[in-house]
C-alpha positions in Angstrom: 105.7 106.6 119.5 108.4 107.7 117.0 106.6 110.8 115.7 107.8 114.3 116.6 104.2 115.3 116.1 105.0 118.9 115.1 101.4 119.6 114.3 100.0 118.2 117.6 97.8 115.7 115.9 98.2 112.7 118.2 94.8 111.8 119.7 92.8 108.9 121.0 89.6 107.4 119.6 87.1 105.4 121.6 85.3 102.7 119.7 83.1 100.4 121.8 85.2 99.5 124.8 88.6 100.0 123.1 90.8 103.0 122.9 93.0 103.6 119.9 95.8 106.2 119.4 95.8 107.9 116.0 97.2 111.0 114.2 94.3 113.3 113.4 94.3 115.1 110.1 91.6 117.6 111.3 93.7 118.4 114.3 96.8 118.9 112.2 94.8 121.3 110.0 93.9 123.4 113.0 97.6 123.5 114.0 99.1 124.8 110.8 98.2 122.5 107.9 95.6 125.0 106.5 93.2 123.6 104.0 94.3 119.9 104.0 90.7 118.8 104.4 90.3 119.7 100.7 92.9 117.2 99.7 91.9 114.1 97.7 91.2 111.1 100.0 94.3 109.3 98.7 96.5 112.2 99.5 95.0 112.3 103.1 96.2 108.8 103.5 99.8 109.8 102.5 99.5 112.8 104.9 98.5 110.6 107.8 101.5 108.4 107.0 103.9 111.3 107.3 102.3 112.6 110.5 102.7 109.3 112.1 106.3 108.7 111.0 107.7 112.2 111.5 111.3 111.5 112.7 113.1 114.7 111.8 115.2 112.9 109.2 113.3 110.9 106.5 110.1 112.8 107.5 110.4 116.4 108.7 107.9 119.1 109.5 108.7 120.7 106.2 107.9 117.5 104.3 104.5 117.5 106.0 104.0 121.1 105.2 104.3 120.4 101.5 100.8 119.0 101.6 99.5 122.5 102.0 101.7 123.6 99.1 100.2 120.7 97.1 96.8 122.4 97.2 98.3 125.1 95.0 100.8 123.1 92.9 98.7 119.9 92.8 101.8 117.8 92.6 103.5 119.6 89.7 106.6 120.7 91.8 107.9 117.2 92.3 108.3 117.1 96.1 110.0 114.0 97.5 108.5 112.2 100.5 109.2 109.0 102.3 106.2 106.6 102.5 106.1 103.6 104.9 103.4 101.1 103.9 101.8 99.1 106.6 102.5 95.8 104.9 103.8 94.0 101.8 102.0 91.5 99.6 103.7 89.1 97.2 102.8 86.4 94.8 105.1 83.4 94.2 106.6 84.4 90.8 108.0 87.6 92.5 108.0 86.3 96.0 110.4 83.4 95.4 113.2 85.6 94.1 112.5 88.1 96.9 113.0 85.3 99.5 116.0 84.2 97.5 117.4 87.7 97.9 116.7 87.7 101.6 118.5 84.4 102.0 121.4 85.7 100.0 121.5 88.8 102.1 121.8 86.7 105.2 124.8 84.9 103.7 126.3 88.2 102.7 125.7 89.7 106.2 127.5 86.7 107.7 130.5 87.2 105.4 131.0 90.9 106.3 130.5 90.1 110.0 127.1 91.7 110.5 124.1 90.5 112.5 122.3 87.9 110.4 119.0 88.2 112.4 118.7 91.8 111.1 117.7 90.4 107.7 114.1 89.9 108.7 110.8 91.6 107.7 110.0 94.4 110.0 106.4 94.8 108.6 103.9 92.1 107.9 104.5 90.2 104.7 102.0 87.9 103.0 103.1 85.7 100.1 100.2 84.0 98.2 101.2 81.1 96.0 99.0 81.6 93.0 101.1 81.9 89.8 102.4 78.3 89.4 99.3 76.3 88.4 99.0 75.7 84.6 96.0 74.8 82.5 97.4 71.4 81.4 94.2 69.5 81.7 90.8 71.1 80.8 87.3 70.3 80.0 87.0 67.3 82.3 85.9 66.8 85.9 89.5 65.7 86.7 91.1 68.9 85.4 91.5 70.5 88.8 93.0 67.5 90.6 95.4 66.7 87.7 96.6 70.3 87.4 97.3 70.5 91.2 99.2 67.2 91.1 101.3 68.5 88.2 101.9 71.8 90.0 103.3 70.2 93.1 105.4 67.8 91.0 107.0 70.7 89.0 107.4 73.1 91.9 108.3 71.0 95.0 111.8 72.6 95.2 110.3 76.1 95.2 107.6 75.1 97.8 110.2 73.6 100.1 112.2 76.8 99.9 109.1 78.9 100.7 108.3 76.6 103.7 111.9 77.3 104.9 111.3 81.0 104.5 108.0 80.7 106.5 109.9 79.2 109.4 113.1 81.2 109.1 111.7 84.7 109.0 109.4 86.5 111.4 106.4 88.5 110.2 106.2 86.4 107.1 103.2 84.3 106.2 102.6 82.0 103.2 99.1 81.4 101.8 99.4 77.9 100.2 98.6 77.0 96.6 95.0 76.4 95.7 93.6 79.3 97.8 93.2 81.9 95.2 94.9 84.8 93.4 96.8 87.1 95.8 94.8 90.2 94.9 91.5 88.5 95.5 92.7 86.9 98.7 93.9 90.4 99.7 90.5 91.9 98.9 88.4 89.2 100.5 90.5 88.4 103.6 93.9 90.1 104.2 92.9 93.7 103.9 91.2 95.5 106.8 90.9 99.1 105.5 92.1 100.3 108.9 95.3 98.6 110.3 96.3 98.2 113.9 99.7 97.9 115.5 100.9 97.6 119.1 103.6 100.2 119.8 105.5 101.4 122.9 105.3 105.0 123.8 106.6 107.3 126.5 103.5 106.5 128.5 103.2 102.8 127.9 101.8 100.6 125.2 99.3 101.9 122.6 97.2 100.3 119.9 97.7 102.6 117.0 95.1 102.8 114.3 95.9 104.0 110.8 94.9 103.5 107.2 95.6 100.1 105.7 98.4 100.6 103.1 100.7 98.3 101.2 103.0 97.7 98.4 102.9 94.5 96.4 105.3 92.7 94.1 102.6 92.5 91.4 101.3 95.6 89.6 97.7 94.6 90.2 98.1 95.2 93.9 95.9 98.2 93.1 92.8 96.0 93.1 92.4 96.7 96.8 92.2 100.4 96.2 88.5 99.6 95.6 88.3 98.8 99.3 89.9 102.2 100.2 93.3 100.5 100.8 96.0 102.6 99.3 98.6 100.4 97.6 100.4 99.8 94.4 102.8 97.5 92.7 106.6 97.8 93.1 109.5 95.7 92.1 110.6 92.9 94.4 113.7 95.0 95.0 111.7 97.9 96.5 109.4 95.5 98.4 112.4 93.9 100.1 113.7 97.2 101.2 110.2 98.1 102.6 110.2 94.7 104.4 113.5 95.6 106.0 112.3 98.9 107.3 113.4 101.3 104.6 110.9 104.0 103.5 109.7 104.1 99.9 111.1 107.2 98.3 108.5 108.8 96.0 107.3 112.2 94.7 104.1 113.7 96.0 101.9 112.7 93.1 99.6 114.5 90.8 96.0 113.3 91.4 93.6 112.9 88.5 90.0 113.0 89.6 87.7 110.8 87.6 84.1 111.8 88.0 81.5 109.1 87.5 77.8 109.9 87.0 74.8 107.9 86.1 74.5 104.1 86.1 75.3 101.1 83.8 72.5 100.1 81.5 71.1 96.7 81.1 73.5 94.3 79.4 76.6 96.2 80.4 79.2 94.8 82.8 82.0 96.1 85.0 84.4 94.7 82.4 82.9 96.9 79.8 83.2 99.8 82.2 86.9 99.2 83.0 87.9 98.8 79.4 86.3 102.2 78.7 88.0 103.8 81.7 91.4 102.3 80.7 91.1 103.7 77.2 90.1 107.2 78.5 92.9 107.3 81.1 95.6 106.0 78.7 94.6 108.7 76.2 94.8 111.4 79.0 98.2 110.1 80.2 98.4 109.2 83.9 101.8 107.5 84.3 103.2 108.3 87.8 99.9 109.8 88.8 97.2 108.8 91.3 93.7 108.4 90.0 90.9 108.9 92.4 87.2 108.3 91.6 84.5 110.6 92.7 81.0 111.7 91.9 77.5 110.3 92.3 78.1 107.4 89.9 80.2 105.7 92.6 77.0 105.0 94.5 75.8 102.9 91.6 78.9 100.6 91.8 79.2 97.6 94.0 82.5 97.1 95.9 83.4 94.4 93.4 82.8 96.7 90.5 85.1 99.3 92.1 87.8 96.6 92.7 87.6 95.7 89.0 88.3 99.3 88.0 91.1 99.7 90.6 92.7 96.4 89.4 93.3 97.8 86.0 95.4 100.8 87.2 98.5 99.3 85.6 96.7 99.0 82.3 95.7 102.7 82.4 99.2 103.5 83.6 98.4 105.1 87.0 100.1 104.4 90.3 96.7 103.6 91.8 93.0 103.9 91.2 91.5 104.9 94.6 87.9 104.8 95.9 87.3 106.3 99.4 85.6 104.7 102.3 81.8 104.9 102.2 78.7 102.9 103.1 79.4 100.3 100.4 82.9 99.7 101.9 81.3 98.8 105.2 78.7 96.6 103.5 81.5 94.6 101.8 83.5 94.2 105.0 80.5 92.8 106.6 79.5 90.6 103.7 83.0 89.1 103.5 82.9 88.2 107.3 85.3 90.8 108.7 85.1 91.2 112.5 82.3 93.5 113.6 84.6 95.5 115.9 86.9 96.1 112.9 84.0 97.4 110.8 83.0 99.7 113.6 86.6 101.0 113.8 86.7 101.6 110.1 83.6 103.7 110.3 84.6 105.7 113.3 88.2 106.2 112.3 87.3 107.2 108.7 84.7 109.7 110.0 87.1 111.2 112.5 89.8 111.6 109.8 87.6 113.1 107.1 88.2 109.9 105.1 84.5 108.9 104.9 82.7 109.9 101.7 79.1 110.8 101.7 76.9 111.7 98.7 76.9 115.4 99.9 80.7 115.5 100.6 82.4 118.3 98.7 84.6 117.5 95.8 88.3 117.4 96.7 91.0 119.5 94.9 92.5 117.6 92.0 95.3 118.2 89.5 92.9 117.7 86.7 89.6 115.9 86.1 87.7 113.9 83.5 84.2 112.5 83.5 82.2 109.5 82.4 78.5 108.9 82.4 78.1 105.2 83.2 75.1 105.2 80.9 77.4 105.7 77.9 79.3 102.4 78.5 78.7 99.8 75.8 79.7 96.1 75.6 83.4 96.0 74.8 86.5 94.0 74.2 90.1 95.0 74.1 92.7 93.7 71.6 94.4 92.3 69.8 97.6 93.3 71.7 97.0 95.9 74.4 94.4 96.5 77.2 93.8 100.1 76.1 92.9 99.0 72.5 89.1 98.9 73.2 86.7 97.9 70.5 82.9 97.8 71.0 81.3 94.4 70.6 79.5 95.5 67.5 82.8 96.6 65.9 84.9 93.6 67.1 84.6 91.6 63.9 85.6 94.5 61.6 88.3 95.5 64.1 89.8 92.0 63.9 89.8 92.2 60.1 91.6 95.6 60.2 94.2 94.1 62.6 94.5 91.0 60.3 95.5 93.3 57.5 97.6 95.9 59.3 99.0 94.2 62.4 99.4 90.7 61.1 100.0 91.6 57.4 97.4 89.2 56.0 95.1 91.4 53.8 92.1 89.7 52.3 92.8 86.4 54.2 90.0 86.4 56.7 88.2 83.6 54.9 91.1 81.2 54.7 90.6 77.8 56.3 93.2 75.1 56.9 92.8 71.4 57.7 93.5 70.0 61.2 95.0 66.5 61.2 92.6 63.7 62.5 89.8 66.3 63.2 86.4 66.8 61.8 86.9 70.6 61.6 89.3 73.1 60.0 90.8 76.2 61.4 91.1 79.8 60.1 92.3 83.3 61.1 90.4 84.7 64.0 89.2 81.3 65.3 89.1 81.3 69.1 91.4 78.5 70.3 91.4 79.7 74.0 88.4 80.9 75.9 89.4 81.4 79.6 87.5 82.8 82.5 90.6 83.9 84.5 92.4 86.5 86.5 91.7 88.7 89.5 90.2 91.5 87.4 86.9 89.7 86.9 86.8 86.6 89.0 86.6 88.7 92.1 83.3 90.1 90.9 80.3 87.9 91.6 78.1 89.8 89.1 80.2 88.9 86.0 80.9 85.4 87.3 77.3 84.6 87.9 76.5 86.3 84.6 78.8 83.9 82.8 77.1 80.9 84.7 73.6 82.1 83.8 74.6 82.6 80.2 76.0 79.1 80.1 72.8 77.8 81.7 70.6 79.4 79.0 73.0 78.2 76.2 72.8 74.6 77.4 69.0 74.9 77.6 69.0 76.0 74.0 71.2 73.1 73.0 74.3 75.2 72.1 77.8 73.6 72.4 81.3 75.0 72.5 83.2 74.7 69.3 85.6 71.7 69.3 88.8 73.8 68.7 88.3 76.0 71.7 90.4 75.3 74.9 88.1 76.3 77.7 89.1 76.9 81.3 87.7 78.3 84.5 90.3 79.6 87.0 88.4 81.3 89.9 90.3 83.9 91.9 89.4 82.3 95.2 87.7 79.2 96.7 84.9 81.6 97.7 84.0 81.8 94.0 84.2 78.0 93.6 81.8 77.5 96.5 79.2 80.0 95.3 79.2 78.6 91.8 78.6 75.2 93.2 76.0 76.4 95.7 74.1 78.2 92.9 74.2 75.2 90.6 76.0 77.3 87.9 79.2 75.2 88.0 77.2 72.3 86.4 76.1 74.6 83.6 79.7 75.8 83.0 80.9 72.2 83.1 78.5 71.3 80.3 80.3 73.8 78.0 83.8 72.7 79.0 84.4 75.4 81.6 85.4 73.0 84.3 87.4 74.1 87.3 91.1 74.1 86.3 92.7 75.7 89.3 92.6 78.5 91.8 95.3 80.9 90.6 96.5 83.4 88.0 96.6 81.0 85.1 95.9 82.0 81.5 96.2 85.7 82.2 99.8 85.3 83.3 100.6 83.0 80.4 99.9 79.7 82.2 97.4 78.7 79.5 99.1 75.4 79.0 99.7 73.8 75.6 97.0 73.7 72.9 96.1 70.2 71.6 99.0 69.0 69.4 97.0 68.9 66.1 95.7 72.4 66.6 99.1 73.8 67.5 100.6 72.1 64.4 97.9 73.5 62.1 98.5 77.0 63.5 102.2 76.9 63.1 102.3 75.1 59.7 99.9 77.6 58.1 100.8 80.7 60.1 97.2 81.0 61.3 96.4 84.2 63.3 94.5 82.3 66.1 92.7 84.2 68.8 92.2 84.0 72.6 89.4 85.6 74.5 90.1 85.9 78.2 88.5 87.7 81.1 92.0 88.9 82.1 93.8 92.2 82.4 96.8 91.6 80.0 96.9 90.7 76.4 100.4 91.7 75.4 102.2 89.9 72.6 103.5 86.5 73.4 101.9 86.5 76.9 98.8 84.2 76.7 100.2 81.4 74.6 103.0 81.2 72.0 100.6 79.8 69.4 98.1 82.7 69.7 98.8 86.1 68.1 95.4 87.9 68.6 94.4 88.2 72.2 91.3 89.9 73.5 90.1 90.9 76.9 86.4 90.5 77.6 83.9 89.9 80.4 83.3 86.3 81.6 79.9 86.2 79.9 81.5 87.2 76.6 84.2 84.6 77.1 81.5 81.9 77.2 79.8 83.5 74.2 83.0 83.5 72.1 83.6 79.8 73.0 80.1 79.1 71.6 80.7 81.2 68.4 84.3 79.9 68.1 85.5 82.9 66.1 86.1 86.6 66.0 84.7 86.5 62.5 81.2 86.3 64.1 79.5 89.6 64.9 77.9 88.7 68.2 75.8 91.9 68.1 74.0 90.8 65.0 74.9 87.3 64.0 73.8 84.0 65.6 76.1 82.1 68.0 74.9 78.9 66.5 71.8 76.8 66.1 69.9 75.4 69.0 68.7 71.8 69.4 65.5 72.9 67.6 67.5 74.0 64.5 66.8 77.7 65.1 69.4 80.4 65.2 70.3 81.5 68.8 71.6 85.0 69.3 73.6 86.5 72.2 70.6 88.6 73.1 68.5 85.4 73.5 70.7 84.0 76.3 72.1 87.2 78.0 71.0 87.2 81.6 69.2 90.3 83.0 70.7 92.4 85.8 67.8 91.3 88.0 68.5 87.6 87.4 72.1 88.1 88.4 71.4 90.1 91.5 68.7 87.7 92.7 71.1 84.7 92.4 74.0 86.7 93.9 71.9 87.6 97.0 71.0 83.9 97.5 74.4 82.4 96.9 77.1 84.7 98.1 77.0 84.5 101.9 79.2 85.3 104.9 79.3 81.6 105.7 81.2 80.9 102.5 83.9 83.5 103.5 84.1 81.9 107.0 84.4 78.4 105.6 87.1 79.3 103.0 89.3 81.6 105.1 88.9 79.9 108.5 92.2 78.0 108.2 93.7 79.7 105.2 97.3 79.2 106.1 96.9 75.4 106.8 96.7 74.3 103.1 95.6 71.0 101.7 97.4 67.6 102.2 99.8 68.4 99.4 101.1 71.5 101.2 101.2 69.8 104.6 103.4 67.1 103.2 106.0 69.5 101.9 109.3 69.0 103.8 110.5 72.0 105.9 114.2 72.7 106.3 115.5 74.5 109.4 118.1 77.1 110.1 118.7 80.9 109.9 120.5 80.6 106.6 119.5 78.5 103.7 121.4 75.4 102.6 121.6 76.0 98.9 121.5 73.0 96.7 124.1 73.3 93.9 122.3 71.1 91.5 118.9 72.9 91.8 117.6 74.4 88.6 114.9 76.4 90.6 116.7 78.1 93.5 120.3 79.4 93.3 122.3 81.9 95.4 122.3 85.0 93.2 125.5 87.0 92.5 124.3 90.4 93.7 126.5 90.5 96.8 129.7 88.9 95.4 132.7 91.0 96.5 130.6 93.3 98.6 132.5 95.6 100.8 131.3 97.6 103.8 131.7 100.9 101.8 130.7 101.2 98.1 133.3 101.8 95.4 132.8 105.0 93.3 130.5 104.6 90.3 132.5 104.6 87.1 131.6 106.6 84.0 130.4 104.7 80.9 133.0 104.6 78.3 132.9 102.9 74.9 129.7 101.1 75.5 128.2 98.9 72.8 124.4 98.8 72.0 122.7 95.6 73.0 119.3 96.4 71.5 117.4 99.2 69.6 113.8 98.8 70.7 110.5 100.6 69.8 107.6 101.9 71.8 105.6 100.1 74.5 108.3 97.5 75.3 106.7 95.6 78.1 108.2 93.7 81.0 106.8 90.7 79.2 109.2 91.5 76.3 112.1 92.1 78.7 111.6 89.2 81.1 109.0 86.8 79.8 106.8 84.6 82.1 105.8 82.1 79.4 107.1 78.8 78.2 110.8 78.0 77.7 111.8 76.9 74.2 114.4 74.2 73.9 116.2 76.1 71.2 116.9 79.1 73.5 119.7 80.0 75.8 117.6 79.1 78.8 116.5 75.9 77.2 120.1 75.0 76.5 121.0 75.6 80.1 118.3 73.3 81.3 119.2 70.6 78.8 122.8 70.8 80.0 121.5 70.2 83.5 119.6 67.0 82.5 116.1 68.7 82.6 113.8 67.2 79.9 111.8 69.7 77.8 108.6 68.3 79.3 109.9 69.4 82.7 111.1 72.9 81.7 108.1 74.4 83.4 108.2 78.1 82.6 110.2 81.3 83.2 108.0 82.5 86.0 108.6 79.4 88.1 112.3 79.5 87.5 112.7 83.1 88.8 114.7 81.8 91.8 117.5 80.8 89.5 119.4 83.7 88.0 121.1 81.4 85.4 117.8 80.7 83.8 116.5 84.2 84.1 119.6 85.9 82.7 119.1 83.7 79.6 115.4 84.6 79.5 116.0 88.3 79.5 115.0 89.9 76.2 114.1 86.3 75.0 110.4 87.0 74.2 109.4 85.4 71.0 107.7 88.7 69.8 110.3 91.2 70.7 111.7 93.2 67.7 115.3 94.4 68.0 115.8 96.9 65.2 119.5 95.9 65.0 118.2 92.8 63.2 115.2 94.3 61.3 112.5 92.0 60.2 113.4 89.4 62.8 111.3 88.5 65.9 112.8 87.1 69.0 115.7 87.8 71.3 118.5 88.3 68.8 121.1 91.0 68.3 124.4 91.7 66.5 127.7 91.6 68.2 130.2 94.4 67.2 132.6 94.8 65.7 132.2 91.3 64.3 128.6 92.0 63.0 127.7 88.4 63.9 124.0 87.8 64.6 123.3 85.8 67.9 121.0 85.6 70.9 121.1 88.6 73.1 122.3 86.6 76.1 125.2 85.1 74.0 126.2 88.6 72.8 126.1 90.0 76.3 128.3 87.3 77.7 130.8 87.8 74.8 130.9 91.6 75.6 131.4 90.7 79.3 134.4 88.6 78.4 135.7 91.6 76.4 135.0 93.9 79.4 132.7 96.1 77.2 129.8 97.9 78.9 126.4 97.9 77.3 123.5 100.3 76.8 120.0 99.8 75.5 117.9 102.3 73.5 114.1 102.3 73.3 111.1 104.4 72.5 108.1 105.5 74.6 106.6 103.8 77.7 109.6 101.4 78.2 108.8 98.8 80.8 105.0 98.8 80.6 103.3 96.1 82.4 103.8 93.9 85.5 106.2 94.9 88.2 108.8 92.3 87.3 112.0 92.8 89.2 113.7 90.3 86.8 113.3 92.7 84.0 115.7 94.9 85.9 117.8 92.1 87.4 118.3 90.4 84.1 119.3 93.7 82.5 121.9 94.3 85.2 123.3 90.8 85.0 123.7 91.0 81.2 126.1 93.9 81.8 123.8 96.8 80.8 124.9 100.1 82.5 122.2 102.4 81.1 118.8 102.3 79.4 118.1 105.4 77.2 114.4 105.9 76.2 111.8 108.5 75.3 109.9 107.6 78.4 109.7 105.0 81.1 106.8 103.2 82.8 106.9 104.0 86.6 107.7 100.7 88.2 110.4 99.6 85.7 112.3 102.9 86.0 112.4 102.5 89.7 113.5 98.8 89.4 116.4 99.8 87.1 117.6 102.3 89.7 117.2 99.6 92.4 119.6 97.4 90.5 122.1 100.1 89.8 121.2 100.6 86.1 121.0 104.2 85.0 117.7 105.2 83.4 118.0 108.2 81.0 115.5 109.9 78.7 116.0 111.9 75.6 115.4 115.7 75.6 113.4 117.8 73.2 111.7 115.0 71.3 114.9 113.3 70.3 114.8 109.6 69.5 117.4 107.0 68.6 115.8 106.8 65.1 116.4 110.5 64.5 120.0 109.9 65.5 120.1 107.2 62.7 121.4 104.6 65.0 122.0 101.1 63.5 123.6 99.4 66.5 127.2 99.5 65.6 127.9 102.8 67.4 129.7 103.2 70.7 128.3 105.3 73.6 130.1 107.2 76.3 128.4 109.0 79.2 130.3 111.1 81.8 129.2 112.4 85.1 128.4 109.2 86.9 131.6 109.2 89.0 131.1 112.7 90.4 128.3 115.2 90.7 125.4 112.9 89.7 122.1 114.5 90.9 118.4 113.5 90.5 116.9 114.6 87.2 120.1 116.4 86.1 120.9 117.0 82.5 123.6 114.7 81.1 125.2 114.1 77.8 125.9 111.0 75.7 128.7 111.0 73.1 127.7 108.6 70.4 130.4 107.7 67.9 129.3 106.3 64.5 131.3 103.9 62.4 132.6 106.7 60.2 134.0 108.5 63.2 131.5 111.3 63.4 130.1 112.1 66.8 126.7 113.2 68.2 126.5 114.9 71.5 123.0 114.0 72.8 121.5 115.8 75.9 119.7 113.4 78.3 117.8 113.6 81.5 118.9 111.4 84.4 115.8 109.6 85.7 117.1 109.0 89.1 114.3 111.0 90.6 115.1 111.3 94.3 118.0 111.6 96.7 117.2 108.2 98.2 117.3 106.7 94.7 120.7 108.3 94.2 122.0 106.6 97.3 120.7 103.3 96.1 122.4 103.8 92.7 125.7 104.8 94.2 125.7 101.7 96.3 125.2 99.5 93.3 121.5 99.0 94.1 119.0 99.1 96.9 119.8 95.7 98.4 123.6 96.5 98.9 122.5 99.9 100.3 120.2 98.2 102.9 122.7 95.6 103.7 125.4 98.1 104.4 123.1 100.1 106.6 122.0 97.1 108.6 125.6 96.0 109.0 126.7 99.4 110.3 
């Protein structure tokens, strides 16, 4: 055992005929950690992690003692700790570049004479291939097979590379395509709530039991917080460091307690609840904070409902959204076919540690609290651009009209209709052209999935049909869902309305909605129609769902079906009919909405342990497509120079055993002036690649036809494509070119307008460093490491904002890009920046400290200068080490080579 165990907390726990070693929080409380039983449950998980990993260096007795101080400060004193998650979870969009980085590190290690075998995961890593399947075909029984065939045709190079990684690295497993979304597979199968590890101690081998924790390369890793597994999304850069044995440097968080009371009323869904929670927490402000749910209302929520709430933590801005272990946790572990001995261990361990919540358990100490009566939740959607922009169902029609006028600048145009070539219908603003049951947020929840199926059944019985302009799709989060929909007979009802199975993966929610029918796409673009999408997803940022769709709304799966029937946001589903039935009478939503009892009865009959056993029994084996993928051999990867999918990245070019000093920023030019809520979708898009873009030009030069461009997400293993895709989002607005959408800027001093990539390369030739200015919440959204990698490769030295979203700030540091924030309410607009100014920042080469005050000298075209105070957002000493090494990967590589 590595722990110094200053608080004498090491004990054994007997469960059945097995004995486990563990580090007891109650025992540590007796031996000096006074009052820690009052900590939030999520904080107790962090405390156990430090007790177990006390090594006198990264974790000291003083670090552990800070948990007592937390009870007074409640996280406001910014104490740094080192957290070591039990495991790492990846999806393929972020997983492929992570494996690319590991392969490149092996090459770099060989070049500097270090041990190649040290570049290997030291903790378990699971990569789930779930982001590559696209809704090309829909509305037919062949849609699933056709989409899978296209997926393998497009991605065979990537899958060959991952098969190599699976064989080359220890502790690394790949869940093949077609299994499900990583977060749902994590919830239903991978997670155990209590983790086990065999370790050597001074008195022999021990089976150590400890809380299941993880980091994931997708922000929705938080979904499993609903199963009392503490984890959150990080960039691929941080995840790689964790894989290689580095602790995750973080600050002891503030913990917001969210008290739930009451119960949901009839006709309300978990989706309605989570959209309400998201709005409330965004209003409060929980960035960089933990959120922990407590109160009697928890007992009214199923485990799937809790997972739905936890899943949306990135949308409400929190690091995590945690639910503690209780009886419902054990029920779910049993229902999903976890081993009986593991369930017994979860119960015994949680009780022994004070981690098991009972209705009579005292409320923990929180930094602050807020409260929601579940009975106040009403049917809701969120849109047209952000998950926190909740509108009630009854106000959705009027809300769209307001957005049409104010957001989309089309006042009084709601009744406009335009012809569609060779079609017997026309199209107007607000018409729903995509209705997708998609994403981990809701497809993990049998209640809303069965609700959608039952609503479809009743609609079909009434004679309702989906409107002909709606592209419908069903993308379940796992094969478990597919089986229970078939078993219950609901899949046939969904098929009748065009919601045929299109694939098991993160599809429309990640932007893999596929093309709209050509005539509909042409009508939208020719007439500038503000078309709409209604999806059961978690993200509706601009440009994400589909390039033809400007208004995107999040809704529950039953409402997705309802809007497919209505065909437009101009229909008030609360008061107006969805359509006319086969008897000619109006049919309203209330006529076909299933009751809670109907859903529960069907759930009980259809969702069984046997389904989980059947679908996860040979989960790593894959189908015949996966088994036929060729597997290369060797400790290092044989890069294919002509590949447009996987290339050796330049991060380690010229790497020396010792880092060179970091240079100050002198005479930097501004690459972009950006506004508030710039998302990682804006910075590093995951959608389609346009032929008339730098990335498209690159692919054309490499003889790739536009039909085979695939998408940015699948090309993340090729830095040449991703550099060109950075800041290339079709909806980004760079205020250096006001009134223009898309990734454009001005080069100075020439003043020439050009794509951001072209300008960056021109500045690189001129040896001119770059900076970016932005507003509030810069980097909101998915934990995309390419948003930071692309920024670095474009030559950006610093990003100056009003505030950062947690993951992206960390990713920038991890790539050696300096994150800075304005002081005292200053903004780039108040400085009257136009883009032609130069920026110098001293202090990087000597004396740089976490969160220190710095100064930018901004020189305007007329020669006047502003001296602008800034805060360095390198937050910890470990992060400073990463930055001084040029990024976290060079830092890790140098340490392993030493």
